[in-house]
C-alpha positions in Angstrom: 0.2 -0.5 0.2 1.0 3.0 -0.6 1.7 5.5 2.5 -1.3 7.4 1.3 -4.0 4.1 2.3 -1.5 2.9 5.1 -2.8 6.1 6.8 -6.5 4.9 6.1 -6.9 2.5 6.7 -5.1 2.3 10.4 -6.8 6.2 10.8 -3.4 7.9 11.1 -1.8 11.0 9.0 -0.2 10.0 5.4 2.9 11.9 7.5 3.3 9.4 9.8 2.7 6.5 8.3 5.4 7.5 5.9 7.8 7.9 9.1 6.7 4.2 10.6 7.0 2.6 7.0 10.7 5.0 7.1 11.7 3.6 10.4 10.6 -0.6 9.6 12.9 0.4 6.3 15.9 1.7 8.8 15.6 -1.5 11.0 15.8 -4.7 8.2 18.3 -2.8 6.2 15.8 -1.7 2.9 15.8 1.3 0.7 12.5 0.7 -0.4 8.7 -1.1 -0.4 10.5 -3.8 -2.7 13.5 -5.0 -0.9 11.8 -4.4 2.2 9.2 -7.1 0.8 12.3 -9.4 -0.7 12.5 -9.1 3.2 9.4 -9.9 4.0 9.3 -13.0 1.8 12.3 -14.5 2.8 11.6 -14.2 6.6 8.2 -15.7 6.4 6.9 -12.6 7.0 4.3 -12.2 3.4 2.8 -15.5 2.1 2.9 -14.6 -2.2 -0.2 -16.4 -2.6 -2.6 -14.8 -0.4 -1.5 -11.0 -0.6 -1.0 -11.3 3.7 0.9 -12.7 6.9 0.6 -16.4 7.8 -0.4 -17.7 9.9 
C-alpha cells in the first residue's frame, strides 16, 4: 500500500505513516518497498499467494 492508504487503514496522518515506513526500512536494512517485500518473503512474514501474513 502507499502511505495514504496505510494512513487511512490505521486512522493516522499520511506523514505519520511515512515516518513509520521509514523506521521499518531502517530496522530491516531496506531502502524501498521492493526490498522490504523481499525481506518479508525471506523471513516468512508475508505469503505471496494470499497477500497476507501467514497464519
